[in-house]
VOTORVEX-211576 format. One record per residue: residue number from 1; x, y, z of N, C-alpha, C in turn; residue in one letter. Coordinates in Angstrom, 2 decimals. Layout:
+-----+---------+---------+---------+---------+----------+---------+---------+---------+---------+-----+
|   n |  n.east | n.north |    n.up | ca.east | ca.north |   ca.up |  c.east | c.north |    c.up | res |
+-----+---------+---------+---------+---------+----------+---------+---------+---------+---------+-----+
| NUM |       X |       Y |       Z |       X |        Y |       Z |       X |       Y |       Z |   a |
...
+-----+---------+---------+---------+---------+----------+---------+---------+---------+---------+-----+
***
This chain:
+-----+---------+---------+---------+---------+----------+---------+---------+---------+---------+-----+
|   n |  n.east | n.north |    n.up | ca.east | ca.north |   ca.up |  c.east | c.north |    c.up | res |
+-----+---------+---------+---------+---------+----------+---------+---------+---------+---------+-----+
|   1 |    0.83 |   -1.19 |    0.00 |    0.00 |     0.00 |    0.00 |    0.88 |    1.26 |    0.00 |   m |
|   2 |    0.38 |    2.31 |   -0.64 |    1.13 |     3.54 |   -0.71 |    1.08 |    4.28 |    0.61 |   n |
|   3 |    2.16 |    4.97 |    0.93 |    2.18 |     5.82 |    2.10 |    1.69 |    7.21 |    1.72 |   n |
|   4 |    1.36 |    8.00 |    2.71 |    0.91 |     9.36 |    2.45 |    2.06 |   10.23 |    1.98 |   l |
|   5 |    1.75 |   11.16 |    1.09 |    2.70 |    12.18 |    0.74 |    2.89 |   13.09 |    1.96 |   k |
|   6 |    4.05 |   13.73 |    2.08 |    4.31 |    14.56 |    3.27 |    3.21 |   15.56 |    3.58 |   p |
|   7 |    2.67 |   16.23 |    2.54 |    1.65 |    17.24 |    2.78 |    0.40 |   16.62 |    3.36 |   k |
|   8 |    0.01 |   15.45 |    2.81 |   -1.17 |    14.78 |    3.31 |   -0.91 |   14.19 |    4.68 |   v |
|   9 |    0.32 |   13.72 |    4.90 |    0.68 |    13.15 |    6.19 |    0.48 |   14.16 |    7.30 |   m |
|  10 |    0.83 |   15.41 |    7.04 |    0.66 |    16.44 |    8.05 |   -0.81 |   16.71 |    8.33 |   k |
|  11 |   -1.64 |   16.49 |    7.30 |   -3.06 |    16.78 |    7.45 |   -3.79 |   15.70 |    8.22 |   a |
|  12 |   -3.23 |   14.49 |    8.22 |   -3.91 |    13.36 |    8.86 |   -3.11 |   12.97 |   10.10 |   i |
|  13 |   -3.53 |   13.45 |   11.21 |   -2.85 |    13.20 |   12.47 |   -3.79 |   12.47 |   13.41 |   l |
|  14 |   -3.25 |   11.51 |   14.09 |   -4.06 |    10.78 |   15.06 |   -4.30 |   11.67 |   16.27 |   k |
|  15 |   -5.54 |   11.71 |   16.73 |   -5.89 |    12.54 |   17.87 |   -6.64 |   11.70 |   18.89 |   v |
|  16 |   -6.57 |   12.12 |   20.13 |   -7.34 |    11.48 |   21.19 |   -8.64 |   12.23 |   21.35 |   t |
|  17 |   -9.75 |   11.54 |   21.18 |  -11.05 |    12.19 |   21.11 |  -11.94 |   11.73 |   22.26 |   l |
|  18 |  -12.40 |   12.67 |   23.04 |  -13.30 |    12.34 |   24.13 |  -14.59 |   11.75 |   23.61 |   v |
|  19 |  -15.14 |   12.33 |   22.52 |  -16.40 |    11.83 |   21.99 |  -16.25 |   10.44 |   21.39 |   f |
|  20 |  -15.07 |   10.10 |   20.90 |  -14.85 |     8.76 |   20.37 |  -14.86 |    7.74 |   21.49 |   a |
|  21 |  -14.26 |    8.10 |   22.62 |  -14.27 |     7.21 |   23.77 |  -15.68 |    7.03 |   24.31 |   l |
|  22 |  -16.46 |    8.11 |   24.27 |  -17.85 |     8.01 |   24.72 |  -18.64 |    7.09 |   23.81 |   a |
|  23 |  -18.41 |    7.19 |   22.51 |  -19.09 |     6.32 |   21.56 |  -18.71 |    4.87 |   21.80 |   a |
|  24 |  -17.44 |    4.64 |   22.10 |  -16.98 |     3.28 |   22.41 |  -17.70 |    2.72 |   23.63 |   f |
|  25 |  -17.84 |    3.55 |   24.66 |  -18.51 |     3.09 |   25.88 |  -19.95 |    2.71 |   25.61 |   a |
|  26 |  -20.64 |    3.50 |   24.79 |  -22.03 |     3.20 |   24.45 |  -22.13 |    1.91 |   23.66 |   n |
|  27 |  -21.19 |    1.70 |   22.74 |  -21.20 |     0.49 |   21.93 |  -20.91 |   -0.74 |   22.78 |   t |
|  28 |  -19.97 |   -0.60 |   23.71 |  -19.64 |    -1.71 |   24.59 |  -20.84 |   -2.12 |   25.42 |   l |
|  29 |  -21.61 |   -1.13 |   25.90 |  -22.82 |    -1.44 |   26.65 |  -23.82 |   -2.19 |   25.78 |   f |
|  30 |  -23.95 |   -1.75 |   24.52 |  -24.89 |    -2.38 |   23.62 |  -24.52 |   -3.81 |   23.28 |   g |
|  31 |  -23.23 |   -4.14 |   23.34 |  -22.79 |    -5.48 |   22.98 |  -23.38 |   -6.54 |   23.89 |   a |
|  32 |  -23.67 |   -6.17 |   25.13 |  -24.23 |    -7.13 |   26.07 |  -25.74 |   -7.24 |   26.01 |   g |
|  33 |  -26.36 |   -6.48 |   25.11 |  -27.81 |    -6.44 |   25.04 |  -28.42 |   -7.58 |   24.25 |   n |
|  34 |  -27.64 |   -8.29 |   23.47 |  -28.19 |    -9.32 |   22.58 |  -27.44 |  -10.63 |   22.77 |   l |
|  35 |  -28.17 |  -11.66 |   23.13 |  -27.61 |   -13.00 |   23.31 |  -28.49 |  -13.99 |   22.58 |   k |
|  36 |  -27.88 |  -15.03 |   22.00 |  -28.64 |   -16.05 |   21.31 |  -28.08 |  -17.43 |   21.64 |   v |
|  37 |  -28.98 |  -18.41 |   21.71 |  -28.55 |   -19.77 |   21.97 |  -29.56 |  -20.73 |   21.36 |   n |
|  38 |  -29.13 |  -21.95 |   21.12 |  -30.04 |   -23.00 |   20.67 |  -29.80 |  -24.19 |   21.59 |   i |
|  39 |  -30.86 |  -24.64 |   22.23 |  -30.75 |   -25.65 |   23.28 |  -31.45 |  -26.93 |   22.83 |   l |
|  40 |  -30.74 |  -28.06 |   22.84 |  -31.38 |   -29.32 |   22.43 |  -32.46 |  -29.74 |   23.41 |   p |
|  41 |  -33.64 |  -30.05 |   22.88 |  -34.74 |   -30.54 |   23.71 |  -34.91 |  -32.05 |   23.54 |   a |
|  42 |  -34.60 |  -32.53 |   22.33 |  -34.64 |   -33.95 |   22.02 |  -33.84 |  -34.16 |   20.75 |   s |
|  43 |  -33.84 |  -35.37 |   20.21 |  -33.10 |   -35.63 |   18.98 |  -33.71 |  -34.90 |   17.79 |   a |
|  44 |  -35.00 |  -34.54 |   17.90 |  -35.70 |   -33.91 |   16.78 |  -36.14 |  -32.47 |   17.05 |   k |
|  45 |  -35.98 |  -32.02 |   18.27 |  -36.45 |   -30.69 |   18.63 |  -35.36 |  -29.90 |   19.35 |   k |
|  46 |  -35.41 |  -28.59 |   19.18 |  -34.51 |   -27.69 |   19.90 |  -35.29 |  -26.42 |   20.25 |   a |
|  47 |  -34.73 |  -25.64 |   21.14 |  -35.34 |   -24.37 |   21.53 |  -34.36 |  -23.25 |   21.22 |   v |
|  48 |  -34.80 |  -22.27 |   20.45 |  -34.00 |   -21.08 |   20.18 |  -34.34 |  -20.04 |   21.24 |   i |
|  49 |  -33.32 |  -19.53 |   21.91 |  -33.51 |   -18.55 |   22.97 |  -32.77 |  -17.27 |   22.63 |   a |
|  50 |  -33.48 |  -16.14 |   22.71 |  -32.88 |   -14.83 |   22.45 |  -33.15 |  -13.93 |   23.64 |   v |
|  51 |  -32.12 |  -13.25 |   24.11 |  -32.25 |   -12.29 |   25.20 |  -31.78 |  -10.93 |   24.70 |   s |
|  52 |  -32.61 |   -9.90 |   24.90 |  -32.25 |    -8.56 |   24.42 |  -31.95 |   -7.60 |   25.55 |   t |
|  53 |  -32.19 |   -8.00 |   26.77 |  -31.87 |    -7.20 |   27.96 |  -32.74 |   -5.95 |   28.10 |   c |
|  54 |  -32.98 |   -5.24 |   27.00 |  -33.66 |    -3.95 |   27.09 |  -34.92 |   -3.88 |   26.22 |   c |
|  55 |  -35.64 |   -5.00 |   26.09 |  -36.89 |    -5.02 |   25.34 |  -36.74 |   -4.42 |   23.94 |   n |
|  56 |  -35.99 |   -5.08 |   23.09 |  -35.71 |    -4.57 |   21.75 |  -36.29 |   -5.47 |   20.67 |   s |
|  57 |  -36.44 |   -4.90 |   19.48 |  -36.81 |    -5.69 |   18.31 |  -35.57 |   -6.44 |   17.83 |   n |
|  58 |  -35.78 |   -7.55 |   17.13 |  -34.65 |    -8.31 |   16.60 |  -35.15 |   -9.25 |   15.52 |   f |
|  59 |  -34.21 |   -9.82 |   14.78 |  -34.53 |   -10.84 |   13.79 |  -33.61 |  -12.03 |   14.04 |   s |
|  60 |  -34.10 |  -13.23 |   13.71 |  -33.29 |   -14.43 |   13.86 |  -33.32 |  -15.21 |   12.55 |   i |
|  61 |  -32.25 |  -15.95 |   12.30 |  -32.19 |   -16.76 |   11.08 |  -31.30 |  -17.96 |   11.32 |   s |
|  62 |  -31.54 |  -19.00 |   10.53 |  -30.69 |   -20.19 |   10.51 |  -30.28 |  -20.42 |    9.06 |   v |
|  63 |  -28.98 |  -20.56 |    8.82 |  -28.47 |   -20.76 |    7.46 |  -27.61 |  -22.01 |    7.42 |   a |
|  64 |  -27.60 |  -22.68 |    6.25 |  -26.75 |   -23.86 |    6.11 |  -25.34 |  -23.45 |    5.72 |   n |
|  65 |  -24.48 |  -24.43 |    5.44 |  -23.07 |   -24.14 |    5.14 |  -22.90 |  -23.32 |    3.87 |   e |
|  66 |  -23.86 |  -23.41 |    2.95 |  -23.79 |   -22.64 |    1.71 |  -24.32 |  -21.22 |    1.88 |   e |
|  67 |  -24.82 |  -20.91 |    3.07 |  -25.35 |   -19.58 |    3.33 |  -26.82 |  -19.43 |    3.00 |   g |
|  68 |  -27.48 |  -20.50 |    2.61 |  -28.91 |   -20.42 |    2.27 |  -29.74 |  -20.37 |    3.55 |   r |
|  69 |  -30.62 |  -19.38 |    3.64 |  -31.47 |   -19.21 |    4.81 |  -32.57 |  -20.27 |    4.79 |   i |
|  70 |  -32.63 |  -21.08 |    5.83 |  -33.65 |   -22.12 |    5.89 |  -34.71 |  -21.81 |    6.94 |   i |
|  71 |  -34.44 |  -20.80 |    7.75 |  -35.43 |   -20.36 |    8.75 |  -35.15 |  -18.91 |    9.08 |   y |
|  72 |  -36.21 |  -18.11 |    9.15 |  -36.04 |   -16.71 |    9.55 |  -37.31 |  -16.21 |   10.21 |   s |
|  73 |  -37.13 |  -15.29 |   11.12 |  -38.27 |   -14.70 |   11.82 |  -37.86 |  -13.32 |   12.32 |   k |
|  74 |  -38.76 |  -12.37 |   12.18 |  -38.52 |   -11.01 |   12.66 |  -39.51 |  -10.70 |   13.77 |   e |
|  75 |  -38.99 |  -10.31 |   14.90 |  -39.84 |    -9.95 |   16.03 |  -40.06 |   -8.44 |   16.03 |   n |
|  76 |  -41.30 |   -8.02 |   15.80 |  -41.61 |    -6.60 |   15.67 |  -42.05 |   -5.97 |   16.98 |   l |
|  77 |  -42.32 |   -6.79 |   17.98 |  -42.73 |    -6.27 |   19.28 |  -41.57 |   -6.36 |   20.26 |   e |
|  78 |  -41.19 |   -5.24 |   20.89 |  -40.07 |    -5.28 |   21.84 |  -40.30 |   -6.32 |   22.93 |   p |
|  79 |  -39.28 |   -7.12 |   23.17 |  -39.38 |    -8.18 |   24.17 |  -38.00 |   -8.43 |   24.75 |   i |
|  80 |  -37.94 |   -8.82 |   26.00 |  -36.65 |    -9.03 |   26.66 |  -36.15 |  -10.45 |   26.46 |   e |
|  81 |  -37.02 |  -11.44 |   26.63 |  -36.64 |   -12.84 |   26.47 |  -37.60 |  -13.52 |   25.50 |   d |
|  82 |  -37.03 |  -14.25 |   24.56 |  -37.84 |   -14.88 |   23.51 |  -37.43 |  -16.34 |   23.38 |   y |
|  83 |  -38.42 |  -17.23 |   23.35 |  -38.19 |   -18.65 |   23.16 |  -39.08 |  -19.16 |   22.05 |   l |
|  84 |  -38.54 |  -20.02 |   21.19 |  -39.35 |   -20.64 |   20.15 |  -38.83 |  -22.04 |   19.88 |   t |
|  85 |  -39.74 |  -22.94 |   19.58 |  -39.35 |   -24.32 |   19.27 |  -38.87 |  -24.41 |   17.83 |   e |
|  86 |  -37.81 |  -25.19 |   17.62 |  -37.23 |   -25.33 |   16.29 |  -37.16 |  -26.81 |   15.93 |   f |
|  87 |  -37.72 |  -27.15 |   14.78 |  -37.79 |   -28.54 |   14.33 |  -36.48 |  -28.93 |   13.64 |   d |
|  88 |  -35.79 |  -29.90 |   14.21 |  -34.53 |   -30.36 |   13.65 |  -34.71 |  -31.49 |   12.64 |   l |
|  89 |  -35.88 |  -32.10 |   12.63 |  -36.06 |   -33.32 |   11.83 |  -35.93 |  -33.08 |   10.33 |   s |
|  90 |  -36.21 |  -31.84 |    9.89 |  -36.13 |   -31.55 |    8.46 |  -34.71 |  -31.19 |    8.01 |   a |
|  91 |  -33.80 |  -31.04 |    8.96 |  -32.43 |   -30.65 |    8.62 |  -31.58 |  -31.86 |    8.27 |   l |
|  92 |  -30.77 |  -31.71 |    7.25 |  -29.78 |   -32.73 |    6.95 |  -28.63 |  -32.60 |    7.95 |   e |
|  93 |  -27.88 |  -33.67 |    8.13 |  -26.72 |   -33.59 |    9.00 |  -25.73 |  -32.58 |    8.42 |   d |
|  94 |  -25.14 |  -31.77 |    9.28 |  -24.19 |   -30.78 |    8.80 |  -24.08 |  -29.60 |    9.74 |   g |
|  95 |  -23.40 |  -28.56 |    9.27 |  -23.14 |   -27.37 |   10.08 |  -24.09 |  -26.24 |    9.69 |   k |
|  96 |  -24.60 |  -25.55 |   10.71 |  -25.55 |   -24.46 |   10.50 |  -25.16 |  -23.25 |   11.35 |   y |
|  97 |  -25.65 |  -22.09 |   10.94 |  -25.38 |   -20.86 |   11.67 |  -26.69 |  -20.25 |   12.14 |   t |
|  98 |  -26.80 |  -20.09 |   13.45 |  -27.94 |   -19.40 |   14.05 |  -27.51 |  -17.96 |   14.32 |   l |
|  99 |  -28.29 |  -17.01 |   13.83 |  -27.90 |   -15.60 |   13.95 |  -29.07 |  -14.77 |   14.47 |   k |
| 100 |  -28.76 |  -13.84 |   15.36 |  -29.73 |   -12.85 |   15.84 |  -29.16 |  -11.47 |   15.57 |   a |
| 101 |  -30.00 |  -10.55 |   15.09 |  -29.54 |    -9.21 |   14.74 |  -30.47 |   -8.17 |   15.35 |   a |
| 102 |  -29.86 |   -7.12 |   15.87 |  -30.61 |    -6.02 |   16.49 |  -29.87 |   -4.73 |   16.20 |   n |
| 103 |  -30.40 |   -3.93 |   15.26 |  -29.76 |    -2.68 |   14.86 |  -28.34 |   -2.97 |   14.34 |   h |
| 104 |  -27.32 |   -2.45 |   15.01 |  -25.94 |    -2.62 |   14.54 |  -25.23 |   -3.80 |   15.18 |   d |
| 105 |  -25.95 |   -4.59 |   15.98 |  -25.34 |    -5.71 |   16.70 |  -25.82 |   -7.02 |   16.10 |   i |
| 106 |  -24.89 |   -7.92 |   15.83 |  -25.21 |    -9.26 |   15.36 |  -24.47 |  -10.27 |   16.23 |   t |
| 107 |  -25.17 |  -11.30 |   16.65 |  -24.52 |   -12.37 |   17.41 |  -24.94 |  -13.70 |   16.82 |   t |
| 108 |  -24.04 |  -14.67 |   16.82 |  -24.33 |   -15.93 |   16.16 |  -23.66 |  -17.10 |   16.87 |   e |
| 109 |  -24.20 |  -18.27 |   16.60 |  -23.62 |   -19.52 |   17.07 |  -23.63 |  -20.54 |   15.93 |   r |
| 110 |  -22.55 |  -21.27 |   15.80 |  -22.48 |   -22.39 |   14.87 |  -22.94 |  -23.64 |   15.61 |   i |
| 111 |  -23.82 |  -24.41 |   14.97 |  -24.18 |   -25.70 |   15.57 |  -24.13 |  -26.78 |   14.51 |   f |
| 112 |  -23.80 |  -27.98 |   14.95 |  -23.70 |   -29.13 |   14.03 |  -24.80 |  -30.13 |   14.37 |   r |
| 113 |  -25.55 |  -30.52 |   13.35 |  -26.65 |   -31.45 |   13.53 |  -26.24 |  -32.85 |   13.10 |   k |
| 114 |  -26.52 |  -33.84 |   13.96 |  -26.28 |   -35.25 |   13.64 |  -27.53 |  -36.04 |   14.01 |   t |
| 115 |  -27.48 |  -37.34 |   13.80 |  -28.62 |   -38.19 |   14.15 |  -28.90 |  -38.16 |   15.65 |   d |
| 116 |  -27.88 |  -37.83 |   16.43 |  -28.03 |   -37.84 |   17.88 |  -28.51 |  -36.50 |   18.43 |   e |
| 117 |  -28.57 |  -35.48 |   17.59 |  -29.01 |   -34.17 |   18.06 |  -28.10 |  -33.07 |   17.53 |   g |
| 118 |  -27.79 |  -32.09 |   18.37 |  -26.96 |   -30.97 |   17.94 |  -25.84 |  -30.70 |   18.94 |   i |
| 119 |  -24.74 |  -30.19 |   18.41 |  -23.63 |   -29.73 |   19.22 |  -23.44 |  -28.25 |   18.92 |   k |
| 120 |  -23.51 |  -27.42 |   19.96 |  -23.54 |   -25.97 |   19.79 |  -22.19 |  -25.35 |   20.14 |   v |
| 121 |  -21.73 |  -24.44 |   19.28 |  -20.46 |   -23.77 |   19.50 |  -20.60 |  -22.50 |   20.31 |   g |
| 122 |  -19.49 |  -21.80 |   20.46 |  -19.46 |   -20.57 |   21.25 |  -20.15 |  -19.43 |   20.51 |   k |
| 123 |  -20.64 |  -18.49 |   21.28 |  -21.30 |   -17.32 |   20.70 |  -20.26 |  -16.32 |   20.21 |   e |
| 124 |  -20.52 |  -15.73 |   19.02 |  -19.65 |   -14.71 |   18.45 |  -20.47 |  -13.45 |   18.20 |   k |
| 125 |  -20.01 |  -12.34 |   18.72 |  -20.73 |   -11.07 |   18.58 |  -19.99 |  -10.15 |   17.64 |   t |
| 126 |  -20.74 |   -9.45 |   16.80 |  -20.15 |    -8.49 |   15.87 |  -20.94 |   -7.19 |   15.92 |   n |
| 127 |  -20.22 |   -6.09 |   16.03 |  -20.85 |    -4.78 |   16.08 |  -20.28 |   -3.91 |   14.97 |   i |
| 128 |  -21.14 |   -3.26 |   14.22 |  -20.67 |    -2.37 |   13.17 |  -19.87 |   -1.23 |   13.79 |   k |
| 129 |  -18.82 |   -0.79 |   13.11 |  -18.02 |     0.31 |   13.67 |  -18.81 |    1.62 |   13.69 |   p |
| 130 |  -18.37 |    2.51 |   14.54 |  -18.95 |     3.85 |   14.60 |  -18.03 |    4.80 |   13.85 |   f |
| 131 |  -18.59 |    5.49 |   12.84 |  -17.86 |     6.51 |   12.11 |  -18.54 |    7.86 |   12.35 |   f |
| 132 |  -17.74 |    8.90 |   12.39 |  -18.29 |    10.24 |   12.51 |  -17.32 |   11.26 |   11.95 |   g |
| 133 |  -17.86 |   12.36 |   11.46 |  -17.02 |    13.44 |   10.94 |  -17.61 |   14.77 |   11.41 |   f |
| 134 |  -16.82 |   15.50 |   12.17 |  -17.31 |    16.76 |   12.74 |  -16.13 |   17.69 |   13.01 |   r |
| 135 |  -16.31 |   18.95 |   12.64 |  -15.28 |    19.97 |   12.87 |  -13.92 |   19.55 |   12.32 |   d |
| 136 |  -13.94 |   18.89 |   11.15 |  -12.71 |    18.50 |   10.50 |  -12.07 |   17.24 |   11.03 |   g |
| 137 |  -12.70 |   16.61 |   12.01 |  -12.13 |    15.41 |   12.63 |  -12.94 |   14.18 |   12.22 |   i |
| 138 |  -12.26 |   13.21 |   11.65 |  -12.86 |    11.92 |   11.32 |  -12.53 |   10.95 |   12.45 |   l |
| 139 |  -13.55 |   10.26 |   12.95 |  -13.29 |     9.30 |   14.02 |  -13.91 |    7.95 |   13.70 |   r |
| 140 |  -13.29 |    6.91 |   14.24 |  -13.75 |     5.54 |   14.02 |  -13.51 |    4.75 |   15.30 |   c |
| 141 |  -14.54 |    4.08 |   15.80 |  -14.38 |     3.18 |   16.94 |  -14.97 |    1.82 |   16.56 |   t |
| 142 |  -14.35 |    0.77 |   17.06 |  -14.79 |    -0.58 |   16.70 |  -14.35 |   -1.56 |   17.78 |   y |
| 143 |  -15.23 |   -2.52 |   18.07 |  -14.91 |    -3.59 |   19.01 |  -14.69 |   -4.87 |   18.22 |   l |
| 144 |  -13.48 |   -5.36 |   18.24 |  -13.09 |    -6.50 |   17.40 |  -13.31 |   -7.82 |   18.14 |   n |
| 145 |  -14.59 |   -8.15 |   18.36 |  -14.93 |    -9.38 |   19.08 |  -14.42 |  -10.62 |   18.36 |   f |
| 146 |  -14.45 |  -10.60 |   17.03 |  -14.05 |   -11.78 |   16.26 |  -12.54 |  -11.92 |   16.12 |   s |
| 147 |  -11.79 |  -10.93 |   16.63 |  -10.32 |   -10.97 |   16.63 |   -9.75 |  -11.11 |   15.21 |   k |
| 148 |  -10.36 |  -10.38 |   14.28 |   -9.88 |   -10.38 |   12.91 |   -8.72 |   -9.39 |   12.77 |   e |
| 149 |   -7.89 |   -9.60 |   11.74 |   -6.88 |    -8.62 |   11.40 |   -7.56 |   -7.40 |   10.79 |   n |
| 150 |   -7.26 |   -6.23 |   11.31 |   -7.93 |    -5.01 |   10.90 |   -6.98 |   -4.10 |   10.12 |   l |
| 151 |   -7.54 |   -3.44 |    9.10 |   -6.79 |    -2.44 |    8.34 |   -7.71 |   -1.26 |    8.07 |   t |
| 152 |   -7.19 |   -0.07 |    8.25 |   -7.94 |     1.15 |    7.99 |   -7.41 |    1.81 |    6.72 |   l |
| 153 |   -8.32 |    2.12 |    5.78 |   -7.94 |     2.75 |    4.52 |   -8.64 |    4.10 |    4.40 |   y |
| 154 |   -7.94 |    5.06 |    3.80 |   -8.52 |     6.37 |    3.53 |   -8.28 |    6.69 |    2.06 |   f |
| 155 |   -9.38 |    6.97 |    1.32 |   -9.29 |     7.11 |   -0.13 |  -10.00 |    8.37 |   -0.62 |   l |
| 156 |   -9.61 |    8.77 |   -1.83 |  -10.32 |     9.81 |   -2.56 |  -10.43 |    9.35 |   -4.01 |   k |
| 157 |  -11.67 |    9.24 |   -4.50 |  -11.93 |     8.76 |   -5.86 |  -11.22 |    7.43 |   -6.12 |   k |
| 158 |  -11.36 |    6.53 |   -5.16 |  -10.79 |     5.17 |   -5.23 |   -9.26 |    5.15 |   -5.24 |   n |
| 159 |   -8.64 |    6.29 |   -4.98 |   -7.18 |     6.34 |   -4.89 |   -6.78 |    6.33 |   -3.41 |   q |
| 160 |   -5.91 |    5.39 |   -3.06 |   -5.51 |     5.25 |   -1.67 |   -4.59 |    6.39 |   -1.24 |   l |
| 161 |   -4.98 |    7.10 |   -0.19 |   -4.16 |     8.17 |    0.36 |   -3.41 |    7.72 |    1.62 |   l |
| 162 |   -4.02 |    6.79 |    2.34 |   -3.45 |     6.41 |    3.63 |   -3.97 |    5.04 |    4.03 |   y |
| 163 |   -3.12 |    4.24 |    4.65 |   -3.56 |     2.96 |    5.19 |   -2.81 |    2.69 |    6.49 |   s |
| 164 |   -3.47 |    1.97 |    7.37 |   -2.85 |     1.64 |    8.65 |   -3.26 |    0.25 |    9.08 |   k |
| 165 |   -2.27 |   -0.59 |    9.37 |   -2.53 |    -1.93 |    9.88 |   -2.81 |   -1.82 |   11.39 |   e |
| 166 |   -3.96 |   -2.34 |   11.81 |   -4.35 |    -2.26 |   13.21 |   -4.21 |   -3.60 |   13.93 |   l |
| 167 |   -3.88 |   -4.65 |   13.17 |   -3.71 |    -5.97 |   13.78 |   -5.02 |   -6.51 |   14.33 |   g |
| 168 |   -4.93 |   -7.23 |   15.43 |   -6.10 |    -7.83 |   16.05 |   -6.53 |   -7.06 |   17.30 |   k |
| 169 |   -6.27 |   -5.77 |   17.28 |   -6.66 |    -4.91 |   18.39 |   -8.14 |   -5.07 |   18.70 |   t |
| 170 |   -8.48 |   -5.21 |   19.98 |   -9.89 |    -5.36 |   20.35 |  -10.61 |   -4.02 |   20.35 |   f |
| 171 |  -10.06 |   -3.06 |   21.05 |  -10.69 |    -1.75 |   21.17 |  -10.01 |   -0.77 |   20.22 |   n |
| 172 |  -10.64 |   -0.52 |   19.09 |  -10.09 |     0.40 |   18.10 |  -10.70 |    1.78 |   18.30 |   v |
| 173 |   -9.85 |    2.77 |   18.51 |  -10.28 |     4.16 |   18.62 |   -9.31 |    4.99 |   17.80 |   t |
| 174 |   -9.72 |    5.37 |   16.60 |   -8.86 |     6.10 |   15.69 |   -9.47 |    7.46 |   15.36 |   e |
| 175 |   -8.62 |    8.47 |   15.26 |   -9.07 |     9.79 |   14.86 |   -8.11 |   10.40 |   13.87 |   g |
| 176 |   -8.63 |   11.12 |   12.88 |   -7.79 |    11.77 |   11.88 |   -8.25 |   13.21 |   11.69 |   m |
| 177 |   -7.29 |   14.11 |   11.71 |   -7.57 |    15.53 |   11.49 |   -7.49 |   15.81 |    9.99 |   n |
| 178 |   -8.64 |   16.10 |    9.39 |   -8.70 |    16.31 |    7.94 |   -8.85 |   17.79 |    7.58 |   l |
| 179 |   -8.65 |   18.66 |    8.54 |   -8.94 |    20.08 |    8.32 |   -8.08 |   20.70 |    7.23 |   s |
| 180 |   -6.88 |   20.17 |    6.99 |   -5.99 |    20.77 |    5.99 |   -6.19 |   20.20 |    4.59 |   a |
| 181 |   -7.04 |   19.21 |    4.45 |   -7.27 |    18.62 |    3.14 |   -8.17 |   19.51 |    2.29 |   l |
| 182 |   -8.04 |   19.40 |    0.98 |   -8.87 |    20.19 |    0.07 |  -10.30 |   19.67 |    0.12 |   v |
| 183 |  -11.23 |   20.50 |   -0.31 |  -12.63 |    20.11 |   -0.32 |  -12.85 |   18.95 |   -1.29 |   k |
| 184 |  -13.82 |   18.13 |   -0.97 |  -14.12 |    17.01 |   -1.85 |  -14.73 |   15.85 |   -1.09 |   g |
| 185 |  -14.93 |   14.76 |   -1.80 |  -15.52 |    13.55 |   -1.22 |  -14.42 |   12.52 |   -0.96 |   n |
| 186 |  -14.42 |   11.99 |    0.24 |  -13.44 |    11.00 |    0.64 |  -14.18 |    9.77 |    1.18 |   y |
| 187 |  -13.44 |    8.70 |    1.34 |  -14.03 |     7.47 |    1.88 |  -13.05 |    6.80 |    2.82 |   e |
| 188 |  -13.56 |    6.36 |    3.95 |  -12.75 |     5.58 |    4.89 |  -13.33 |    4.18 |    4.95 |   v |
| 189 |  -12.45 |    3.18 |    4.92 |  -12.87 |     1.78 |    4.94 |  -12.13 |    1.07 |    6.06 |   i |
| 190 |  -12.90 |    0.36 |    6.89 |  -12.31 |    -0.51 |    7.90 |  -12.49 |   -1.94 |    7.42 |   l |
| 191 |  -11.39 |   -2.62 |    7.18 |  -11.42 |    -4.01 |    6.73 |  -11.21 |   -4.92 |    7.94 |   s |
| 192 |  -12.16 |   -5.85 |    8.14 |  -12.09 |    -6.79 |    9.27 |  -12.29 |   -8.20 |    8.73 |   a |
| 193 |  -11.19 |   -8.86 |    8.39 |  -11.30 |   -10.19 |    7.82 |  -12.00 |  -10.14 |    6.47 |   g |
| 194 |  -13.11 |  -10.87 |    6.35 |  -13.87 |   -10.89 |    5.10 |  -14.89 |   -9.75 |    5.02 |   e |
| 195 |  -15.01 |   -8.96 |    6.07 |  -16.00 |    -7.88 |    6.09 |  -15.32 |   -6.53 |    5.90 |   k |
| 196 |  -16.04 |   -5.63 |    5.24 |  -15.57 |    -4.26 |    5.07 |  -16.69 |   -3.29 |    5.44 |   e |
| 197 |  -16.31 |   -2.25 |    6.16 |  -17.26 |    -1.21 |    6.55 |  -16.74 |    0.12 |    6.01 |   y |
| 198 |  -17.62 |    0.86 |    5.34 |  -17.18 |     2.10 |    4.71 |  -18.01 |    3.29 |    5.21 |   s |
| 199 |  -17.41 |    4.46 |    5.09 |  -18.06 |     5.70 |    5.52 |  -17.60 |    6.81 |    4.58 |   f |
| 200 |  -18.57 |    7.58 |    4.08 |  -18.25 |     8.67 |    3.15 |  -18.06 |    9.97 |    3.92 |   r |
| 201 |  -17.02 |   10.69 |    3.56 |  -16.72 |    11.97 |    4.18 |  -16.87 |   13.06 |    3.12 |   v |
| 202 |  -17.77 |   13.99 |    3.36 |  -17.96 |    15.14 |    2.46 |  -17.33 |   16.36 |    3.12 |   d |
| 203 |  -16.17 |   16.76 |    2.63 |  -15.47 |    17.91 |    3.21 |  -15.80 |   19.16 |    2.40 |   k |
| 204 |  -16.39 |   20.13 |    3.05 |  -16.81 |    21.36 |    2.37 |  -15.87 |   22.51 |    2.69 |   e |
+-----+---------+---------+---------+---------+----------+---------+---------+---------+---------+-----+
***
């Protein structure tokens, strides 16, 4: 990846932002609001359990190894604890993903179905990063629950101006001072494993 030119380097400085830390704290609180599990009831039946902590709407889905959704449900009424029976008899033996989503938070569990029932894996939580641009300052916060390798990119018209390897940092709090850059449209991308999150910056 290309490094910044000296002039651009001076314009993009890492800063410590109180509001970014506040956003991180709010996101961390939200991470505990959504839990999902699938509990074996018998060889042919299971119970899907979702906890939202704060009476929130959510959606749940079950997908096979190819990513095809074989079960989905959206709960439109705020509820704290949700239980539903799930029929395992129609499933072929194999690996499946149970996922619950609520706003910017997604949590999932992998389970494997056999003739004897199901074996459930650990819960994995994913939260979309927080991006903001105000008073010439671009900020990004992210909780790397999945422990993916992270890279931050800054572009203009698909041309890379800046990149930074963040490794497997759990608590990402990055700030860039863009006040010296020329007016125009920019884009920041946070790459997390196979996922990418982007944010458009309109500098006037």
